[in-house]
C-alpha positions as CSV (number, residue, x, y, z in Angstrom):
1,M,143.5,190.7,289.1
2,L,142.1,193.5,291.3
3,T,140.9,196.6,289.4
4,H,142.0,200.0,290.5
5,M,138.5,200.7,291.9
6,T,138.4,197.4,293.8
7,F,141.8,198.0,295.3
8,L,140.8,201.5,296.4
9,R,137.6,200.3,298.0
10,K,139.3,197.6,300.0
11,T,142.1,199.9,301.1
12,L,139.6,202.5,302.4
13,I,137.8,199.8,304.4
14,T,141.1,198.6,305.9
15,L,142.5,202.1,306.8
16,L,139.3,203.9,307.8
17,P,139.4,203.4,311.6
18,L,142.7,205.2,311.7
19,F,141.2,208.5,310.5
20,F,138.7,209.2,313.3
21,T,138.8,210.2,316.9
22,P,137.1,208.1,319.6
23,A,133.5,208.6,320.6
24,V,132.3,206.0,323.1
25,W,128.7,206.3,324.2
26,A,126.7,204.1,326.5
27,T,124.1,201.9,324.9
28,H,120.8,200.7,326.4
29,V,120.2,197.0,325.5
30,S,116.6,196.0,325.3
31,E,115.7,192.4,325.8
32,G,112.4,190.5,326.2
33,K,108.9,192.0,326.5
34,V,108.2,195.6,327.5
35,P,105.1,197.0,329.3
36,E,102.1,197.7,327.1
37,E,100.5,201.1,327.0
38,T,96.8,201.1,328.1
39,G,94.0,203.5,327.7
40,L,94.3,203.6,323.9
41,Q,91.9,202.9,321.0
42,V,92.7,202.2,317.4
43,K,90.5,203.6,314.7
44,V,90.7,202.3,311.1
45,I,90.9,205.2,308.7
46,A,91.4,203.3,305.5
47,D,91.9,199.6,304.6
48,E,92.5,197.3,301.6
49,L,95.8,199.0,300.9
50,F,98.3,196.7,299.0
51,L,101.6,196.6,300.9
52,P,101.5,200.3,301.8
53,W,104.9,201.8,302.6
54,A,104.5,205.4,303.4
55,I,102.1,208.3,303.8
56,D,102.5,212.1,303.8
57,W,100.1,215.0,303.9
58,L,99.5,217.8,301.4
59,P,98.9,221.4,302.6
60,D,95.2,221.0,302.0
61,G,95.0,218.2,304.6
62,N,94.6,215.4,302.1
63,A,97.2,212.6,302.1
64,I,99.2,210.7,299.5
65,L,100.2,207.0,300.2
66,T,102.6,204.7,298.4
67,E,102.1,201.0,297.8
68,K,105.1,198.7,297.3
69,R,103.9,197.4,293.9
70,G,104.3,200.8,292.3
71,T,100.9,202.4,292.9
72,L,99.7,205.4,294.9
73,R,96.5,206.3,296.7
74,L,95.0,209.6,297.8
75,L,93.0,210.1,301.0
76,R,90.6,213.0,300.5
77,D,88.1,213.9,303.2
78,G,88.4,210.4,304.6
79,Q,87.8,208.7,301.3
80,L,90.5,206.5,299.7
81,S,91.0,206.8,295.9
82,G,91.6,203.9,293.7
83,P,95.2,203.0,292.9
84,F,97.0,204.9,290.2
85,D,100.5,204.1,288.7
86,F,103.9,205.5,289.6
87,P,105.4,207.0,286.3
88,V,108.2,204.5,286.0
89,E,108.4,200.7,286.7
90,V,109.6,199.7,290.1
91,T,111.0,196.3,291.1
92,S,111.3,194.4,294.4
93,G,114.8,193.4,293.5
94,G,114.0,189.8,294.0
95,S,112.7,187.1,291.7
96,G,109.1,186.0,291.8
97,G,107.2,189.4,291.7
98,I,106.9,192.6,293.6
99,T,105.9,190.8,296.9
100,R,109.2,188.8,297.1
101,G,111.9,191.3,297.6
102,Q,112.2,194.3,299.9
103,G,112.2,197.0,297.2
104,G,109.5,198.7,295.2
105,L,107.9,202.1,295.6
106,M,108.9,203.2,299.1
107,D,108.9,206.6,300.8
108,V,107.0,209.7,299.9
109,A,107.8,213.2,301.2
110,V,105.9,216.4,300.3
111,C,108.3,219.3,299.7
112,P,108.1,221.9,302.5
113,N,107.5,224.7,299.9
114,Y,104.9,222.6,298.1
115,R,102.4,225.5,297.7
116,R,105.1,227.2,295.5
117,T,106.7,224.3,293.7
118,G,104.2,221.4,293.8
119,W,107.0,218.9,294.2
120,I,106.5,215.5,295.9
121,Y,109.5,213.3,296.4
122,F,109.7,209.5,296.2
123,S,112.3,206.7,296.8
124,F,112.0,203.5,294.8
125,S,114.0,200.6,293.5
126,S,114.6,199.8,289.9
127,G,116.3,197.0,287.9
128,D,115.9,193.2,288.4
129,S,117.2,190.4,290.6
130,K,120.6,190.5,288.9
131,A,121.1,194.3,288.9
132,N,119.1,196.8,291.0
133,R,119.5,200.0,293.0
134,T,117.7,202.6,295.0
135,E,116.6,205.9,293.3
136,L,115.2,209.2,294.3
137,A,112.8,211.2,292.1
138,R,110.2,214.0,292.2
139,A,106.9,214.7,290.4
140,R,103.8,216.9,290.6
141,L,100.3,215.8,291.3
142,E,97.5,216.5,288.9
143,G,94.2,214.9,289.9
144,E,95.1,211.2,290.3
145,Q,98.2,211.3,288.2
146,L,101.9,212.2,288.6
147,V,103.3,214.6,286.0
148,D,106.7,216.3,285.4
149,F,108.5,213.2,286.7
150,E,112.2,214.1,287.3
151,P,114.9,211.6,288.4
152,L,117.3,213.1,290.9
153,W,119.7,210.6,292.3
154,R,120.5,206.9,292.0
155,N,123.0,204.5,293.6
156,P,125.8,204.3,291.1
157,D,126.6,200.7,292.0
158,D,124.1,197.9,291.1
159,K,123.6,195.0,293.5
160,R,122.5,191.5,293.0
161,S,120.0,191.2,295.9
162,G,116.4,191.9,296.8
163,Q,117.5,193.2,300.2
164,H,118.3,196.4,302.0
165,F,117.3,199.3,299.8
166,G,116.7,201.7,302.8
167,S,115.1,204.2,302.2
168,R,113.5,207.1,303.9
169,I,113.4,210.8,302.9
170,L,113.7,213.7,305.4
171,F,113.5,217.4,304.6
172,L,115.6,219.7,306.8
173,P,114.8,223.3,307.7
174,D,117.3,224.6,305.1
175,N,115.3,222.8,302.4
176,T,118.0,220.1,301.8
177,L,117.0,216.5,302.3
178,L,118.4,213.3,303.8
179,L,118.1,210.0,302.0
180,S,119.0,206.7,303.7
181,I,120.4,203.8,301.6
182,G,120.8,200.2,302.9
183,D,124.0,198.2,302.9
184,G,123.0,196.0,299.9
185,G,122.2,192.6,301.5
186,N,123.4,189.7,303.6
187,P,126.1,187.2,302.6
188,P,126.7,185.7,300.1
189,V,125.7,189.0,298.3
190,S,129.0,190.5,297.3
191,L,130.7,193.5,295.7
192,D,134.2,193.4,294.3
193,G,134.5,189.8,295.6
194,D,133.7,190.6,299.2
195,D,130.6,190.8,301.4
196,I,128.6,193.8,300.2
197,R,127.7,194.8,303.7
198,K,131.3,195.7,304.3
199,Q,130.8,198.6,301.9
200,A,128.9,200.4,304.7
201,Q,132.5,201.2,306.0
202,N,133.6,202.5,302.6
203,P,132.9,206.2,302.1
204,G,133.4,205.6,298.4
205,T,130.2,203.7,297.8
206,A,126.5,204.5,298.5
207,F,125.8,201.3,300.5
208,G,125.0,201.7,304.2
209,K,124.9,205.5,304.1
210,V,122.8,208.6,304.6
211,F,123.0,211.3,301.9
212,R,122.3,215.0,302.1
213,L,121.1,216.5,298.8
214,N,119.6,219.7,297.5
215,P,116.0,219.5,296.4
216,D,117.1,219.2,292.7
217,G,119.5,216.3,293.5
218,S,122.7,218.4,293.5
219,I,125.2,218.3,296.3
220,P,125.2,221.0,299.0
221,G,128.5,222.8,299.4
222,D,128.5,222.6,303.2
223,N,128.3,218.8,303.5
224,P,130.8,217.2,305.9
225,S,134.2,216.2,304.6
226,F,135.7,212.7,304.8
227,Q,139.1,211.2,304.4
228,G,139.8,209.7,301.0
229,S,137.6,209.6,298.0
230,A,134.1,209.9,299.4
231,I,131.0,209.6,297.3
232,P,129.4,213.0,296.6
233,G,126.5,213.8,299.0
234,L,127.7,211.6,301.9
235,W,126.4,212.7,305.3
236,T,126.8,209.6,307.6
237,Y,127.9,206.0,307.1
238,G,128.3,202.7,308.8
239,H,124.5,201.8,308.7
240,R,122.9,198.5,307.8
241,N,119.3,199.5,306.7
242,I,117.7,202.6,308.0
243,Q,113.9,202.5,307.5
244,G,112.9,205.3,310.0
245,I,114.2,208.8,310.3
246,H,112.9,212.0,311.8
247,R,114.0,215.4,313.0
248,D,112.8,216.6,316.4
249,P,111.1,219.9,315.6
250,E,112.0,221.3,319.1
251,T,115.6,220.2,319.6
252,G,116.7,219.7,316.0
253,D,118.0,216.2,316.8
254,I,117.8,213.7,314.0
255,W,116.9,210.1,315.0
256,A,117.0,207.0,312.9
257,N,116.2,203.3,313.5
258,E,117.8,200.6,311.5
259,H,117.5,196.8,311.1
260,G,120.2,194.6,312.5
261,A,120.8,191.1,311.2
262,F,119.9,188.4,313.7
263,R,119.0,190.7,316.6
264,G,120.9,194.0,317.1
265,D,118.4,196.5,315.7
266,E,119.4,200.0,316.6
267,L,118.2,203.5,317.5
268,N,120.7,206.1,316.6
269,L,121.1,209.8,317.2
270,L,122.6,210.9,313.9
271,Q,125.5,213.4,313.6
272,P,126.9,214.6,310.3
273,G,130.3,213.2,309.2
274,Q,130.2,210.3,311.6
275,N,130.6,206.5,311.3
276,F,128.0,204.4,313.0
277,G,129.9,201.2,313.0
278,W,128.2,198.6,310.9
279,P,129.4,196.0,310.4
280,A,132.8,196.6,312.1
281,A,131.1,197.1,315.5
282,T,127.6,195.5,316.1
283,Y,125.6,193.5,318.5
284,S,124.1,191.6,315.5
285,R,124.8,188.0,314.7
286,N,124.7,186.1,311.4
287,Y,121.5,184.5,310.3
288,G,121.6,180.7,310.4
289,T,124.8,180.1,312.3
290,R,124.1,182.8,315.0
291,S,127.8,183.5,315.0
292,K,129.1,187.1,315.8
293,I,129.4,189.4,312.9
294,S,132.0,191.4,314.8
295,R,134.1,190.6,317.8
296,V,133.3,194.1,319.2
297,T,130.2,196.1,320.0
298,E,132.1,199.4,320.4
299,L,134.9,200.7,318.2
300,E,137.2,203.7,318.5
301,G,136.1,206.3,315.9
302,T,132.5,205.2,315.7
303,I,129.3,206.3,317.3
304,D,127.4,203.8,319.5
305,P,123.7,203.4,319.3
306,Q,121.5,204.9,322.0
307,L,119.4,201.7,322.1
308,V,119.9,198.1,320.8
309,W,117.0,195.6,320.5
310,M,118.3,192.1,321.2
311,S,114.7,190.7,320.9
312,T,114.2,191.5,317.2
313,H,112.0,194.6,316.7
314,A,112.5,195.0,312.9
315,P,112.1,198.8,313.0
316,S,110.4,200.7,310.2
317,G,108.8,204.1,310.5
318,L,109.9,206.6,313.2
319,R,108.6,209.9,314.7
320,V,109.5,212.1,317.6
321,Y,106.2,212.7,319.3
322,R,105.4,216.4,319.7
323,G,101.6,216.5,320.2
324,T,98.9,217.2,322.7
325,E,96.8,214.0,322.7
326,F,99.4,212.1,324.6
327,P,101.2,214.7,326.7
328,E,103.1,212.0,328.7
329,W,104.9,211.1,325.5
330,N,106.1,214.6,324.7
331,G,109.6,214.2,323.2
332,A,109.4,210.4,323.1
333,I,110.7,208.4,320.0
334,L,107.9,206.3,318.4
335,S,109.4,203.3,316.5
336,G,107.2,201.0,314.4
337,G,108.0,197.3,314.5
338,L,107.5,194.8,311.7
339,I,108.3,191.8,313.9
340,T,107.1,193.1,317.2
341,R,103.9,194.3,315.5
342,D,103.7,197.3,317.7
343,V,104.9,200.9,318.1
344,R,107.6,201.2,320.7
345,V,107.5,204.4,322.9
346,I,111.0,205.3,323.9
347,Q,111.4,208.0,326.5
348,H,114.6,209.6,327.7
349,A,116.4,208.4,324.6
350,H,119.2,210.9,325.1
351,H,120.2,209.1,328.2
352,P,120.7,205.3,327.6
353,D,120.9,204.6,331.3
354,K,117.5,206.2,331.9
355,I,115.6,204.9,328.8
356,K,112.1,203.8,329.4
357,E,110.4,201.6,326.7
358,S,106.8,200.6,326.3
359,S,104.6,199.2,323.6
360,I,101.5,200.3,321.7
361,P,100.2,196.9,320.5
362,I,98.9,196.9,316.9
363,G,98.9,193.2,316.2
364,K,100.0,193.7,312.6
365,R,103.4,194.6,310.9
366,V,103.9,198.3,311.3
367,R,105.5,199.9,308.2
368,D,105.2,203.6,308.9
369,V,104.5,205.9,311.8
370,R,103.5,209.5,311.2
371,L,102.0,212.6,312.9
372,G,99.2,214.1,310.8
373,P,98.5,217.9,310.4
374,D,95.7,217.4,312.9
375,G,98.2,216.3,315.5
376,G,97.0,212.7,315.3
377,L,99.2,209.7,315.5
378,Y,98.9,207.5,312.4
379,V,100.2,204.0,311.6
380,L,100.4,202.1,308.3
381,T,100.3,198.3,308.5
382,D,102.3,196.1,306.1
383,S,100.3,193.5,304.3
384,Q,98.4,192.9,301.1
385,S,95.3,194.2,302.9
386,G,97.1,196.9,304.8
387,Q,95.4,199.6,306.9
388,L,95.9,203.2,307.9
389,L,95.2,203.4,311.6
390,R,94.9,206.3,314.0
391,I,95.9,205.8,317.6
392,L,93.6,207.7,320.1
393,P,93.2,208.0,323.8
394,K,90.1,206.3,325.1
């Protein structure tokens, strides 16, 4: 017998397309190899990092890095500290240790008013292979230790999968923050007896969403409204697994890249209150059978991606380039690739019919892409002997 909550969830998924007006955008489809950027050099800043996931800078110019296993490192004056522990246990979500699943200690974001508050924000996964979820917390740094640890938000629904946790943190100019949450996993992972990925179309759950929260984890009063019983904090939905998000400091546009299934990775221009289609409209196919996940790539009431990668990019880490070392990239989207092992430079992203895409070859899985306070372009590589690299012109 269906519980009341199960009935509500399935009803919302069925009726949702009726509540929205059409928004059909052109999409640029990227296939095959793209030209490589030349005239670059790659400098190793730090190495022997264990599955690094993210980096951010403190106001004093030093940096804090997360490692997937639940440890942190500090980079002070070019010297890397030893690992020190996150205050609570993290899990990969999969069986067989922290290296097996996709979870762990993930993103880090230094609060914009850090000099006054001292807060640093973290996303991480907790639980085990049978019941796990994504969480958000904050803490303060004392030497090589985190103190005043404060949980802020957690996915209220547990999942039985080591896949698709998200999760990136982005502070906005009004001091609220965005947090991306993955759709929960691939079939046969389920929720309420149905594929869990379908929950990305259900505003009543956290899976496949972006949330907007106050810095203390409470819900802003001016968040967008949604039809039906939407989960508090909801900002956008219809996502598979966003692992890169950034706000263009000049235009205010918010860009996100997200993993598809078999092919169909996406670059999206986010708009609050909107549905981005997954899995009701997608270019992706199922793993194994290569069958279509949806019969359509466009759907009335959803926002189309600006760019779709049909040669798997596996995007993770994204920045809008606003710097002086590479003036020809001004305003370009930089998207790190776990499978392509490069950083894609996407120019004219607002105009899919004019998009120009090139590659900065790294040769290793790229987990994060950041711009440092010195204006430099930095890349984190994803391995048990990961590196922090700086990309420079020759």
